[in-house]
N, C-alpha and C positions, 0 to 999 in steps of 0.2 A: 767453212762454205765460201767465205768472203775472198779468201786467196785462191782457192779452187777455181771459182769463176773468173778470176782475175789472169789465170795462166794463158789461157789464149791470147789474151789481149797483150801480154807481155811478149810473146812470140810475133805477133803481128808489129808490135813496135820495134824489136829487133830486125824484122825484115826492112822496115822503114830505114833504118839505120844502115844497113847494107846498102839499100838504093841510093842514100844520100853519098855515100861513100864511091859507088861505083859511077854516080852520074858527075860527081865533082871531079873524080878521076878522069872522066872522060871530056872534062871541060863543059859540061852542061849543067849549070847551077839552077838555070829556070826549071830543068826537068827534075832536079833533085828537089826542089821547094815544092813542085807540083805534087810529087811523089810523098811528101811529107803531109800536105794538107789532105790529099785523098785517104792516105793510111790513118790520118788522125780523126777525120769525120767518119770514117767507117768504123774505128774503133770505138769512138764516142757513141755511134748508134748502136752498136753490138753490146756494148757495156751498158748503156742506157735502158736497153731492153732487159738485161738482167737486172739492173736496178729497179726498174718499175715492177718486176717480178718479186723483188724482196719487199719493195713498198706495199704492194698489193697482196701479196701471198706469204708472209712470213712464217705463219702457222704451219702450213706446209713442210717448209725447211726445217723448222725447229722441231717438229714432230718427229722427224727422221732421226733425230739425236738425243732427245731428252723428254720425259714426261714430267719432270721437277717444275712445278709451277713457278717458283721464285727463278730458276735458271730459265724458263722459257721466257719469262717476262723480260729479262736483260736481253735475252738473246733476239727476241722480236723487236725490242727497241733498237738494238744496234743495226740489226739488218734493214730496218726502215730508214734510221737515220744515216747510215752509210750508204745506202742504196740511192738516196737523194743526189749523191755527189758522184755515182758511177760514171755517167757520162763525161765529166769533168776528168775522172781518173784515165779514162780511155784517150782522150785528147792529150792530157799531160804525159802520159807514157811516151807517146810517139813523139811530141815535141822535145823532151827530155833525151830520147835515144837519138834523134837526129842531130844533136850536137855532138854526140860520142862518134856518130857516123862520118862526121866531118872532121873528126881529130880534135874537136874541142872538148876536152875532158874537164877543164875548170869551170866552165859554164854551169853544168850540172852540178858539180861540187858546191860551188856557191849557191847555187839554187836550193839543193838539199840542205845545206847547212842554215841558211837563213829561214826557210819555211818550216822545217821540220824541228830544229833544234832552238831556234830563237822565237819561232812564232808558236808552233803547233804545242810543244811540251808546256811552255807557260800557260798557254791559253787552256789547255786541259786542266792543269793544276787549279787555275783561277776558276774556271766555269764549275770544276766538280766541287771545290771547297769554299769559295767566296760567294758564288752566285746560287748555290744550292742545288745545282743541276745533278750532282752525284755522278754516277756512271754515265749518264746521259750527256753530260758535259764533255766527257771523254770522247763519246761517240761524235759529237758535233765538233769537236776540235779537229778530229780525225777528216771529217767531211770538209770543214772549212780549209783545211790546210791542203788537201790534195786539190780542191777546187782551185785555191789560190795560186798553187803551184801551176795548174793548166793554163791560167790567166796570165800569169808573168811570163811563163816560158813561152807561150805564143806570142807575147808582145816583145821579147828579147829575139825570138826566133823571126819574126817580122822586120825587126831591123836590119838583119841580113850579113852581119858580120861574120857568121860561119860560113858564109860562101867564099871568104878571102883565105880560109885555111888551105894549106897545100896537102893534097891526099895522093 
């Protein structure tokens, strides 16, 4: 369900990347930047609503897939915890895709490596095993990593070096 709900947001992020490439190619970096912020906030709002649904009504979603009480408990926790970060996921997807649209493939590569491999995986392990969170620690690591990705990608995007790429 988590991925299914994210799929339209991925489409919007890809559209934003296309807008970046077209506008940079047309020599209009300001319009490219405006397109990204507009798409980013729209994506954040749409995924934020989906996340709110997961936080408030996880039982409805879980009941469609299982009646097992143990599985249902983990699924509800996962939907709630991951749902808290959905607005950030929406913004982060657009920000990252915008670098690709500008022809800058290294920035998202570095961001993904640092945030998911260096930060998220160790954090999930530590929260689950050393702080006693168990599976919820893994869910929190996912939410924190995607939220961090959104913030860092937005800060790097704001610096504007992507506007200097030749498209």
